[in-house]
C-alpha positions in Angstrom: 115.5 69.6 155.9 117.9 72.5 155.1 121.0 70.6 156.2 120.0 67.5 154.3 119.3 69.4 151.1 122.7 71.3 151.5 124.5 67.9 151.9 122.8 66.6 148.8 123.6 69.8 146.8 127.3 69.6 147.9 127.4 65.9 146.9 125.8 66.8 143.5 128.4 69.6 143.0 131.3 67.2 143.6 129.7 64.8 141.1 129.1 67.5 138.6 132.7 68.7 138.8 134.0 65.2 138.4 131.7 64.5 135.5 132.5 67.8 133.8 136.2 67.2 134.1 135.7 63.7 132.6 133.5 65.1 129.8 136.0 67.9 129.0 138.8 65.3 128.8 136.7 63.1 126.5 135.8 66.0 124.4 139.5 67.0 124.1 140.4 63.4 123.2 137.6 63.3 120.6 138.8 66.6 119.1 142.4 65.3 118.9 141.1 62.0 117.3 138.8 63.9 114.9 141.6 66.2 113.7 143.7 63.1 113.1 141.0 61.2 111.3 139.1 64.1 109.7 135.9 63.3 111.7 134.0 66.0 113.5 133.9 65.9 117.3 130.9 64.3 118.9 128.5 66.6 120.7 128.6 66.2 124.5 129.4 68.4 127.4 128.7 68.6 131.0 125.4 67.3 132.4 123.0 69.9 133.5 123.3 70.9 137.2 119.6 71.6 137.4 118.7 68.1 136.2 120.9 66.4 138.8 119.6 68.7 141.6 116.1 67.9 140.5 116.8 64.2 140.9 118.4 64.8 144.2 115.4 66.8 145.5 113.4 63.5 145.3 116.0 62.0 147.6 115.7 64.6 150.4 112.9 62.7 152.2 115.0 59.5 151.9 118.0 61.2 153.4 115.9 62.7 156.2 114.3 59.4 157.0 117.8 57.8 157.2 118.9 60.6 159.6 115.9 60.1 161.8 116.2 56.3 161.8 120.0 56.3 162.6 119.9 59.2 165.0 123.5 60.3 165.3 125.6 58.6 162.7 128.5 59.4 160.5 127.8 60.8 157.0 128.9 57.5 155.5 126.6 55.5 157.8 123.6 57.8 157.0 124.4 57.6 153.2 124.6 53.8 153.4 121.3 53.6 155.3 119.7 56.1 152.9 120.4 53.6 150.0 118.4 50.9 151.9 115.6 53.4 152.7 115.4 54.3 149.0 115.2 50.6 148.0 112.3 50.1 150.4 110.6 53.3 149.4 110.8 52.3 145.7 109.4 48.8 146.4 106.6 50.2 148.6 105.7 52.8 145.9 105.4 50.0 143.3 103.2 47.9 145.7 101.1 50.9 146.6 100.4 52.4 143.2 100.6 49.5 140.6 97.5 47.4 140.7 99.1 44.9 138.3 102.2 44.5 140.3 100.2 44.2 143.6 98.0 41.5 142.1 100.9 39.5 140.7 102.8 39.7 144.0 99.6 38.7 146.0 99.0 35.7 143.7 102.7 34.6 144.0 103.4 35.0 140.3 106.0 37.7 141.0 108.2 38.6 144.0 109.6 42.0 144.6 113.0 41.7 146.3 115.2 44.6 147.4 118.9 44.5 146.6 121.9 46.8 146.6 124.7 46.5 144.0 128.1 47.6 145.1 129.7 49.0 142.0 133.2 48.9 143.4 133.2 45.2 144.4 130.4 43.8 142.2 128.8 42.3 145.2 125.0 42.3 145.6 123.4 42.5 149.0 119.9 41.0 148.9 117.5 42.7 151.3 114.5 40.5 150.7 110.8 41.5 150.7 109.6 44.8 152.0 108.7 44.7 155.7 105.5 46.5 154.7 104.6 44.1 151.9 101.6 42.4 153.6 100.1 45.7 154.6 100.6 47.2 151.1 99.1 44.2 149.3 95.8 45.3 150.9 96.2 48.8 149.7 93.6 50.2 147.3 95.6 53.2 146.1 95.5 53.4 142.3 96.6 56.9 141.4 100.1 58.2 142.1 99.8 61.1 144.6 101.3 63.7 142.2 98.8 62.7 139.6 95.7 63.4 141.7 93.7 66.6 141.1 
């Protein structure tokens, strides 16, 4: 777990640095435009490091599962597989803890299909239904685990 969390933190740091540089440039551009047009600069600034790391903490189990499932893979392969793991995890969560969604899927009114959007190419890879869908449709969980007393 330590190595996975460290990897995610390093990835977050790179993202934060890139975002902060972009935000600083936009802020400078706005200041220049504001002085030229007599408008005050818009508030902005760098996104909070703790917020991003908080979001990444939720992905630690996903990254660990991807590592276990792939065994020895490159960082790129593990990251790519972690995206799929996260898609299935999200669909499985919805089927497990939303009675309304579970009922609609069971009746055939709604389908939950996993997909991955590639931002660089615009391509969408459709993954289909969760491999655990049939099992989860019979689930009687109603309360999200973190909400239980």
